[in-house]
Each structure stands twice: as C-alpha cells, then as structure tokens.
C-alpha positions as CSV (number, residue, x, y, z in Angstrom):
1,X,97.7,-53.4,-32.6
2,X,97.4,-50.6,-30.1
3,X,95.3,-50.8,-26.8
4,X,91.9,-52.3,-27.3
5,X,88.6,-52.1,-25.3
6,X,88.8,-55.8,-24.6
7,X,92.3,-55.5,-23.3
8,X,91.3,-52.7,-20.9
9,X,88.4,-54.7,-19.6
10,X,90.5,-57.9,-19.1
11,X,93.0,-55.8,-17.1
12,X,90.2,-54.6,-14.8
13,X,88.9,-58.1,-14.4
14,X,92.3,-59.5,-13.4
15,X,92.9,-56.6,-11.0
16,X,89.6,-56.8,-9.1
17,X,87.5,-59.7,-10.3
18,X,84.9,-59.4,-7.4
19,X,84.3,-55.7,-8.0
20,X,80.7,-54.8,-9.0
21,X,80.3,-54.3,-12.7
22,X,76.6,-54.2,-13.3
23,X,73.3,-54.3,-11.3
24,X,70.2,-55.5,-13.2
25,X,67.4,-53.4,-11.8
26,X,64.8,-55.7,-13.4
27,X,65.8,-58.8,-11.4
28,X,68.1,-57.3,-8.7
29,X,71.1,-59.4,-9.7
30,X,74.5,-58.0,-9.1
31,X,77.2,-59.0,-11.6
32,X,80.9,-58.9,-10.7
33,X,83.5,-58.2,-13.3
34,X,84.5,-61.8,-13.3
35,X,81.0,-63.1,-13.6
36,X,80.2,-60.7,-16.5
37,X,83.4,-61.6,-18.3
38,X,82.7,-65.3,-17.8
39,X,79.2,-65.0,-19.1
40,X,80.5,-63.2,-22.3
41,X,83.0,-66.0,-22.9
42,X,80.3,-68.6,-22.3
43,X,78.1,-66.9,-24.9
44,X,80.8,-67.1,-27.4
45,X,81.7,-70.7,-26.6
46,X,78.1,-71.7,-27.1
47,X,78.4,-70.8,-30.8
48,X,79.8,-73.4,-33.2
49,X,83.4,-73.2,-34.3
50,X,82.2,-72.4,-37.9
51,X,80.1,-69.5,-36.7
52,X,83.0,-68.1,-34.5
53,X,85.3,-68.2,-37.5
54,X,82.7,-66.5,-39.7
55,X,82.3,-63.6,-37.3
56,X,85.9,-62.4,-37.6
57,X,86.0,-58.8,-38.8
58,X,82.3,-59.0,-39.9
59,X,79.7,-56.4,-38.9
60,X,77.0,-57.8,-36.6
61,X,73.7,-55.9,-36.0
62,X,73.1,-56.3,-32.3
63,X,69.5,-55.7,-31.1
64,X,69.5,-56.2,-27.3
65,X,67.8,-54.2,-24.6
66,X,69.7,-52.8,-21.6
67,X,70.8,-55.4,-19.2
68,X,73.5,-57.9,-18.4
69,X,73.0,-59.9,-21.6
70,X,73.8,-56.7,-23.6
71,X,77.3,-57.0,-22.3
72,X,77.4,-60.7,-22.7
73,X,76.8,-60.3,-26.4
74,X,78.8,-57.2,-26.9
75,X,81.9,-58.5,-25.1
76,X,81.5,-61.9,-26.8
77,X,81.4,-60.3,-30.2
78,X,84.6,-58.3,-29.4
79,X,86.3,-61.5,-28.2
80,X,85.3,-63.2,-31.5
81,X,86.9,-60.3,-33.4
82,X,83.6,-59.2,-34.8
83,X,82.4,-55.5,-35.3
84,X,79.2,-55.1,-33.2
85,X,76.7,-52.5,-34.4
86,X,74.2,-52.0,-31.6
87,X,70.7,-51.3,-32.8
88,X,67.3,-50.4,-31.2
89,X,65.9,-53.6,-29.7
90,X,62.4,-52.3,-30.2
91,X,62.7,-52.4,-34.0
92,X,61.0,-55.3,-35.9
93,X,63.0,-58.1,-37.4
94,X,62.2,-56.9,-40.9
95,X,63.5,-53.4,-40.0
96,X,66.6,-54.8,-38.5
97,X,67.3,-56.9,-41.6
98,X,66.8,-53.9,-43.8
99,X,69.3,-52.0,-41.6
100,X,71.7,-54.9,-41.8
101,X,71.5,-54.9,-45.6
102,X,72.1,-51.1,-45.8
103,X,75.1,-51.4,-43.5
104,X,76.7,-54.4,-45.1
105,X,76.3,-56.6,-42.0
106,X,76.8,-60.3,-42.3
107,X,75.0,-61.3,-39.0
108,X,72.0,-60.2,-36.9
109,X,71.5,-60.8,-33.2
110,X,67.9,-60.4,-32.1
111,X,65.4,-62.2,-30.0
112,X,68.2,-64.1,-28.2
113,X,69.5,-65.7,-31.4
114,X,72.3,-65.1,-34.0
115,X,71.1,-65.1,-37.6
116,X,73.3,-65.4,-40.6
117,X,72.1,-63.0,-43.3
118,X,71.7,-64.1,-46.9
119,X,74.8,-64.4,-49.1
120,X,76.8,-63.1,-50.7
121,X,78.5,-62.0,-47.4
122,X,80.3,-58.6,-47.4
123,X,84.0,-58.6,-47.6
124,X,85.8,-58.9,-44.3
125,X,87.1,-55.6,-42.9
126,X,90.7,-55.2,-43.7
127,X,91.6,-53.2,-40.6
128,X,92.1,-55.2,-37.4
129,X,91.7,-52.2,-35.0
130,X,88.0,-51.7,-35.6
131,X,85.9,-51.8,-32.5
132,X,82.2,-51.1,-33.3
133,X,79.8,-49.4,-35.6
134,X,77.4,-46.7,-34.5
135,X,74.2,-46.8,-36.5
136,X,72.8,-43.5,-37.7
137,X,70.5,-42.2,-40.4
138,X,73.1,-39.7,-41.4
139,X,72.3,-36.8,-43.7
140,X,70.4,-38.9,-46.2
141,X,68.0,-40.5,-43.8
142,X,69.2,-44.0,-44.9
143,X,70.8,-46.3,-42.3
144,X,74.5,-45.9,-42.1
145,X,77.2,-47.5,-40.1
146,X,79.9,-45.3,-38.6
147,X,82.8,-47.6,-37.8
148,X,85.1,-46.6,-35.0
149,X,88.5,-47.9,-33.8
150,X,89.3,-49.1,-30.3
151,X,91.4,-46.0,-29.8
152,X,88.6,-43.6,-30.8
153,X,86.1,-45.3,-28.5
154,X,88.5,-45.3,-25.6
155,X,89.4,-41.7,-26.2
156,X,85.7,-40.6,-26.1
157,X,85.1,-42.5,-22.9
158,X,88.1,-41.2,-21.2
159,X,87.6,-37.6,-22.4
160,X,84.0,-37.7,-21.1
161,X,85.0,-39.3,-17.8
162,X,87.6,-36.5,-17.2
163,X,85.3,-33.7,-18.2
164,X,82.3,-35.0,-16.2
165,X,84.4,-36.3,-13.2
166,X,83.0,-39.8,-13.7
167,X,85.2,-41.9,-11.3
168,X,85.7,-45.7,-11.0
169,X,83.9,-45.5,-7.6
170,X,80.8,-44.0,-9.1
171,X,77.6,-45.9,-10.0
172,X,76.1,-44.9,-13.3
173,X,72.3,-45.0,-13.7
174,X,71.6,-46.6,-17.1
175,X,68.3,-45.5,-18.6
176,X,69.4,-44.3,-22.0
177,X,70.1,-47.2,-24.5
178,X,73.6,-48.6,-24.1
179,X,74.1,-48.9,-27.9
180,X,73.4,-45.2,-28.7
181,X,76.4,-42.9,-29.1
182,X,75.4,-41.2,-25.8
183,X,75.2,-44.6,-23.9
184,X,78.4,-45.9,-25.4
185,X,80.4,-42.9,-24.3
186,X,78.8,-42.3,-20.9
187,X,78.0,-45.8,-19.7
188,X,79.7,-48.6,-21.7
189,X,83.2,-47.1,-22.1
190,X,83.5,-45.9,-18.5
191,X,82.8,-49.5,-17.3
192,X,85.1,-51.2,-19.8
193,X,87.9,-48.6,-19.7
194,X,88.0,-47.7,-16.0
195,X,85.6,-50.0,-14.2
196,X,82.8,-47.5,-13.4
197,X,79.8,-49.9,-12.6
198,X,76.3,-49.2,-13.7
199,X,72.8,-50.1,-12.7
200,X,70.3,-50.8,-15.5
201,X,67.1,-49.2,-14.5
202,X,64.0,-51.4,-14.2
203,X,61.8,-48.9,-15.9
204,X,62.1,-45.3,-17.3
205,X,59.0,-44.2,-15.5
206,X,59.6,-41.5,-12.9
207,X,58.5,-43.4,-9.8
208,X,60.4,-46.5,-10.9
209,X,63.6,-44.4,-11.4
210,X,63.1,-42.8,-8.0
211,X,62.8,-46.3,-6.4
212,X,66.0,-47.5,-8.2
213,X,67.8,-44.4,-6.9
214,X,66.6,-45.1,-3.3
215,X,67.6,-48.8,-3.5
216,X,70.9,-48.7,-5.4
217,X,72.2,-45.2,-4.6
218,X,73.6,-44.3,-8.1
219,X,75.8,-41.2,-8.3
220,X,75.7,-40.2,-12.0
221,X,72.6,-40.1,-14.2
222,X,73.0,-39.6,-17.9
223,X,69.5,-38.6,-19.0
224,X,67.4,-37.0,-21.8
225,X,65.1,-34.0,-21.5
226,X,61.9,-36.0,-21.5
227,X,63.0,-38.0,-18.4
228,X,64.1,-34.9,-16.6
229,X,60.8,-33.1,-17.4
230,X,58.8,-36.1,-16.2
231,X,60.8,-36.2,-12.9
232,X,60.2,-32.4,-12.4
233,X,56.5,-32.6,-13.1
234,X,55.5,-35.8,-11.2
235,X,55.2,-36.3,-7.5
236,X,58.6,-37.8,-7.0
237,X,60.0,-36.9,-3.6
238,X,63.2,-34.7,-3.9
239,X,64.9,-36.9,-1.3
240,X,64.7,-39.9,-3.6
241,X,67.4,-38.5,-5.9
242,X,69.7,-37.5,-3.0
243,X,72.4,-40.0,-4.0
244,X,72.9,-38.4,-7.5
245,X,76.0,-36.2,-7.6
246,X,75.8,-35.4,-11.3
247,X,72.7,-35.3,-13.6
248,X,73.4,-34.9,-17.3
249,X,71.1,-34.0,-20.2
250,X,71.9,-34.8,-23.8
251,X,70.2,-36.3,-26.9
252,X,67.9,-33.3,-27.6
253,X,67.7,-29.6,-26.6
254,X,66.9,-29.1,-22.9
255,X,64.3,-26.3,-22.4
256,X,65.5,-23.7,-19.9
257,X,62.0,-24.0,-18.2
258,X,62.7,-27.7,-17.6
259,X,66.1,-27.0,-16.2
260,X,64.7,-24.3,-13.9
261,X,61.8,-26.5,-12.7
262,X,64.1,-29.4,-12.0
263,X,66.6,-27.2,-10.1
264,X,63.8,-25.7,-8.0
265,X,62.3,-29.0,-7.1
266,X,65.5,-31.0,-6.5
267,X,67.9,-28.2,-5.5
268,X,70.5,-29.2,-8.0
269,X,71.4,-28.2,-11.6
270,X,71.4,-30.2,-14.8
271,X,74.6,-30.5,-16.7
272,X,74.1,-29.9,-20.4
273,X,76.1,-32.2,-22.7
274,X,76.4,-31.9,-26.5
275,X,77.8,-34.4,-28.9
276,X,77.3,-36.2,-32.2
277,X,77.6,-39.8,-33.4
278,X,80.6,-38.9,-35.7
279,X,82.5,-37.0,-33.0
280,X,81.6,-38.4,-29.6
281,X,81.3,-35.8,-26.8
282,X,81.9,-32.1,-27.9
283,X,80.9,-29.8,-25.0
284,X,79.8,-30.2,-21.4
285,X,78.6,-27.8,-18.7
286,X,80.7,-28.3,-15.7
287,X,78.8,-25.7,-13.6
288,X,75.2,-27.0,-13.9
289,X,74.0,-23.6,-14.8
290,X,74.3,-23.4,-18.6
291,X,71.0,-25.2,-19.3
292,X,69.2,-22.2,-17.8
293,X,70.0,-20.3,-21.0
294,X,68.5,-21.5,-24.3
295,X,71.1,-23.2,-26.5
296,X,74.0,-23.1,-24.0
297,X,75.8,-26.5,-23.9
298,X,78.9,-25.6,-21.9
299,X,82.6,-25.6,-22.8
300,X,84.6,-28.1,-24.9
301,X,85.2,-31.5,-23.4
302,X,88.8,-32.4,-22.4
303,X,90.8,-33.1,-25.5
304,X,88.3,-31.4,-27.9
305,X,89.2,-28.4,-30.1
306,X,86.7,-26.4,-32.0
307,X,87.8,-24.9,-35.3
308,X,85.5,-22.1,-36.6
309,X,84.3,-21.5,-40.1
310,X,82.0,-18.9,-41.7
311,X,78.4,-18.5,-40.9
312,X,78.6,-20.0,-37.4
313,X,79.8,-23.4,-38.7
314,X,82.5,-25.2,-36.9
315,X,84.5,-28.4,-36.9
316,X,85.3,-30.7,-34.0
317,X,88.9,-32.1,-33.6
318,X,89.8,-34.8,-31.1
319,X,91.2,-38.3,-30.8
320,X,87.6,-39.6,-30.6
321,X,86.4,-38.2,-33.9
322,X,85.6,-40.6,-36.8
323,X,88.1,-40.8,-39.7
324,X,90.9,-38.3,-39.8
325,X,90.1,-36.8,-36.4
326,X,88.1,-33.7,-37.5
327,X,84.4,-33.4,-38.4
328,X,81.9,-30.6,-38.8
329,X,78.5,-31.2,-36.9
330,X,75.4,-30.1,-38.8
331,X,74.8,-27.2,-36.3
332,X,75.5,-23.5,-36.2
333,X,76.8,-21.9,-33.0
334,X,78.7,-19.1,-31.4
335,X,81.0,-18.8,-28.3
336,X,79.9,-16.4,-25.5
337,X,82.2,-14.4,-23.2
338,X,82.6,-17.4,-20.8
339,X,83.8,-19.7,-23.6
340,X,80.5,-21.6,-23.7
341,X,79.0,-22.9,-26.9
342,X,75.6,-21.5,-27.8
343,X,73.8,-23.5,-30.4
344,X,71.9,-21.5,-33.0
345,X,70.1,-24.2,-34.9
346,X,70.8,-26.7,-37.6
347,X,72.8,-25.7,-40.7
348,X,70.6,-28.1,-42.7
349,X,67.0,-29.4,-42.2
350,X,67.7,-31.9,-39.6
351,X,66.4,-32.6,-36.1
352,X,67.7,-34.7,-33.2
353,X,65.3,-37.2,-31.7
354,X,66.4,-39.1,-28.6
355,X,70.0,-38.7,-29.6
356,X,69.5,-39.7,-33.2
357,X,69.6,-37.3,-36.2
358,X,66.7,-37.4,-38.5
359,X,66.5,-35.9,-42.0
360,X,63.2,-33.9,-42.1
361,X,63.1,-34.1,-45.9
362,X,63.0,-37.9,-45.6
363,X,59.9,-37.7,-43.4
364,X,58.3,-35.2,-45.8
365,X,58.9,-37.4,-48.8
366,X,57.4,-40.4,-47.0
367,X,54.3,-38.3,-46.2
368,X,54.0,-37.1,-49.8
369,X,54.2,-40.6,-51.1
370,X,50.9,-41.5,-49.2
371,X,47.7,-41.5,-51.3
372,X,46.0,-38.2,-51.5
373,X,48.8,-36.2,-49.8
374,X,49.7,-33.2,-51.9
375,X,52.0,-31.4,-49.5
376,X,54.0,-32.1,-46.3
377,X,56.0,-30.0,-43.9
378,X,57.9,-31.5,-40.9
379,X,59.5,-29.7,-38.0
380,X,60.4,-30.2,-34.4
381,X,57.5,-30.7,-32.1
382,X,56.6,-27.4,-30.4
383,X,56.4,-28.8,-26.9
384,X,58.2,-32.2,-27.0
385,X,61.9,-32.0,-27.8
386,X,62.0,-35.7,-28.4
387,X,59.4,-35.8,-31.2
388,X,58.4,-34.3,-34.6
389,X,55.3,-32.5,-35.8
390,X,54.0,-32.4,-39.4
391,X,51.5,-30.5,-41.4
392,X,49.9,-32.4,-44.3
393,X,48.0,-30.9,-47.2
394,X,45.0,-33.0,-48.4
395,X,42.5,-31.2,-50.7
396,X,38.8,-32.1,-50.5
397,X,38.7,-34.6,-53.3
398,X,42.2,-35.8,-52.5
399,X,41.0,-36.6,-49.0
400,X,38.3,-38.8,-50.4
401,X,40.8,-40.6,-52.6
402,X,43.2,-40.9,-49.6
403,X,40.5,-42.5,-47.5
404,X,39.8,-45.1,-50.2
405,X,43.5,-45.8,-51.1
406,X,44.9,-45.7,-47.6
407,X,42.0,-47.7,-46.2
408,X,42.6,-50.4,-48.8
409,X,46.3,-50.5,-48.3
410,X,46.1,-50.6,-44.5
411,X,43.4,-53.3,-44.6
412,X,45.7,-55.4,-46.8
413,X,48.6,-54.9,-44.5
414,X,46.4,-55.7,-41.5
415,X,45.4,-59.0,-43.2
416,X,49.2,-59.8,-43.3
417,X,49.4,-59.0,-39.6
418,X,51.5,-55.9,-40.0
419,X,49.4,-53.0,-38.9
420,X,46.0,-52.0,-37.7
421,X,44.7,-48.5,-38.4
422,X,41.7,-46.5,-37.4
423,X,39.3,-45.1,-40.1
424,X,38.9,-42.8,-41.9
425,X,42.3,-43.3,-43.4
426,X,43.1,-39.5,-43.8
427,X,43.0,-38.9,-40.1
428,X,46.3,-38.2,-38.3
429,X,46.3,-41.6,-36.6
430,X,45.9,-43.4,-39.9
431,X,48.6,-41.3,-41.5
432,X,50.9,-42.3,-38.7
433,X,50.0,-46.0,-39.2
434,X,50.7,-45.7,-42.9
435,X,54.1,-44.1,-42.1
436,X,54.9,-47.0,-39.9
437,X,55.2,-49.1,-43.1
438,X,57.9,-46.8,-44.4
439,X,59.8,-45.3,-41.4
440,X,61.3,-46.3,-38.1
441,X,58.9,-45.5,-35.2
442,X,61.1,-42.7,-33.8
443,X,60.9,-40.8,-37.1
444,X,57.1,-40.7,-37.2
445,X,55.6,-37.3,-36.2
446,X,53.9,-37.4,-32.8
447,X,51.5,-34.7,-34.1
448,X,50.1,-34.5,-37.7
449,X,48.0,-31.5,-38.6
450,X,45.8,-32.1,-41.7
451,X,45.1,-29.0,-43.8
452,X,42.9,-28.6,-46.9
453,X,45.5,-26.1,-48.3
454,X,48.9,-24.9,-47.2
455,X,49.4,-21.1,-46.7
456,X,51.6,-19.8,-49.4
457,X,54.0,-16.9,-49.9
458,X,53.7,-14.2,-52.6
459,X,55.7,-16.5,-54.8
460,X,53.2,-19.3,-54.4
461,X,55.5,-21.4,-52.2
462,X,54.4,-23.0,-48.9
463,X,54.8,-20.4,-46.2
464,X,57.1,-22.1,-43.6
465,X,56.7,-19.5,-41.0
466,X,52.9,-19.7,-41.1
467,X,53.1,-23.5,-41.0
468,X,55.3,-23.4,-38.0
469,X,52.9,-21.1,-36.3
470,X,50.0,-23.5,-37.1
471,X,52.0,-26.4,-35.6
472,X,52.7,-24.4,-32.5
473,X,48.9,-23.7,-31.9
474,X,47.4,-26.1,-29.2
475,X,45.4,-28.9,-30.8
476,X,41.6,-28.2,-30.9
C-alpha cells in the first residue's frame, strides 16, 4: 500500500518525539508527539482483542469534541485498521445511531465508549487504502459517508499547507470542529503529515479566543464568518491577536462588510478559502483582499485545476478529489481578470451552514409535514450566513388545528423526555421544537416567519421573490 497518514505521523514521532503536537486550552496541558501517540496506542490496547479484530476495515462513527482525546480515538482507530467517520459531538445518541445506520457503520464512539451496532454488520471494506469517511447530507439531505483514501487526505493537507503557507513551526488555533472537512484539511492533516501543532481553544467566545491568543501565541487561525464577525463587533483589544500571521475564513460566505470591519479593527486582512467535502480545498485568497468583494474566494489551491462547463458550472480536478479525481461542486462561478473565482450562487437549492451543505427542499418538506402547515419556503438567513430562515403558511383554521395537533405531539414527546416546547404550538419557537424531532439542530431555521397566506405569482405559484423580501424585513 502507498503512504498512509499513520506512517507519516509515526515518522514525525520518531524524528522529534518531544516536539509539541497539541495544547488543550481547556486544561492547559501540552501533549508532545510521543505522548499523543502513546495515548492513542493505549486507547486501542484497552479494547478487547475481539473488538480490535472486529474493527478492521469497518466504518466507525466517531463523536468526540475537539481536544486531545479526539486524536487518541482517531489515531487509535487508524492503528486498528478501522475507517473513522468523525461526527458532530453535540448530536444525540439517537441521531448518531441513525447516521450510523444510514452510513453502514458497524460501530459508534460517543460519550467515552465504543458501542457495537446491531447486526447484521455491514461487509468489510475491500480496499485496504481507505483512511476516513467525511459525513455529509449530500444532495438528498440524508446522511452520507464520503470515503477517502490516505493518499487523497494527505494530498488535501499538503496542497492547503503549500497554498496557505502553513509551516511545521506554526501553531494552528483549533476552533472549528476537527472532524469537519475544513478541520480535517486545515488542522488534522497539517499535524499528522508535517507536524504543525495546534491549540484547541477553550471556548469559541471572542474574549476567550483573545485570551487563548495572548497565552499560546498561535500563528494561523482557520475560522468561520460568525467568529470573525463576533471578534470585529466585540471589545476585544486588537493587540490580543497580534501573534496571528494568517486568518482564514471558510464554511460559509464571508460578507464584505465583515471583512472590512475586521481589517479596520485589527489592521490585517482575512484570507477567503473555498472548498467542498467531496473535493477538499478548491481556492484560497493569498492576498487577504479578495473577501472585500462579494463572492471572491481567491485563486485555485496548489495542485487544483478548474474545468469549465456551460452556465457557470465547473469541475474540480486534483489528487485530493473523491473517486476518480474530478468532481463538480454545486455552485456557479466565473473567473475575473486576476484569475480569482467569483461565486455566483448555488446551481441547485442548497445552502452551506457551518461548512455543511443542507438541502433546502429537505427542510421545506419537514415543515410541510407538521400539522396545519400548508406551505413552506426556506432560504439562507438574511443577516446570519451560518443559519437558515423560513416562511411558513398556516391558514386561520389550519393554525387552530396546528395548535391542537402540535401541542398534543410535543406534550407526548415531552413526557418521554425528548423535547419541551412553548405554547401555542403554531409559534415559531414551537415549530422549531417540532422540527427538532425530524432534523439535525444545524438544519433548523433560526428564523421562522408565520404567514396566513403566501404571496403568489400570476400563475398561482408561491412568489419566491416576495417571500425572500419578507424574510429580509427586520422582525417586528
């Protein structure tokens, strides 16, 4: 088999065992490469020999928050020959088991324990070069596992490190989840492939991040727009971020206003980064100025080629791309005179929330399935790039039926300890609570506008332009 992530990591450990690998901001502990490697091997040895044998070439849903133990489990699973599939540690055990079933996983790690999932177990993967699975909702909205080889993951990490000038001597500030595609490419692979250490932030709150920067002096900060906007709007002292050489934004569109406010306050630009789960990194702004223009996400990452199609569609080709090495993202775009990619919007009805693609039709269907709801329209939130907004149509009598039906359903679920919802049940808060029984938390619209009737076009269809305008109006 060709080079593996584990082989690269072991080479780094042998070369400099006492080099810093990870700093846990929560407890202040510093882990050397040797200590992190030993803890991962210890995690694996603690499992029975039968369990270790059963893990080989099996998918394992891995729900673990950022920290040293994330690497203990991840490296331990790689050592066992398993295929880890990092998941959101905030999801409930029931949601994680449902994801595991949809992704043909045989095991689930959550709450500090490894759980064997009900038989019959899925067939072991035939290929021996598989590294990990990225979990995504895909175009259908259903959980899906995108399985990557070691070579593809190493290629993505190395391509990004070269484009972003992430060096072994840097210190990455880890706030974004390690298991998301963004975190895997910008945090996990730079550590395991070239030894770039990271500090796991104690908290994502602006003042806590500033304190971590002052204490640990990180040099590279892969961030998301909401974090950058919060830093620009709060009373964080500009000097507290002085150690940061490179600040990156990805996962959702970065508003030019946010980029400008951040640059004015901290006297440094934000480097826009664009990628997809299936392709890894696609483009990166090396200048720190592209984000000041809406939709500008920089030039192609080292090793990436864009192949253009009709209607602004394009395909990404690189050694990091899933499958045969070429994949079309769900976006339309164009190239400007400087060779920068300008995103023009989704080719289909999708949105990206905190680095994960969500099918808007899936959320609309979930809303329409609620009692009394006769229409639903979902779009990106007008002021929050990390959230959705929805308009829901509930006629007068339907609203009464919705109150009765949803109230009854939510009270029954509350009796089972699943959810508590305010009344009346046709309020936005109650609709969100009911959606919580059907959708992952990050898919639930942050704003729900309840209308007695949707505006319609001359053909009698819902007028999407007017609905968007209504969602953009400030709440009353």
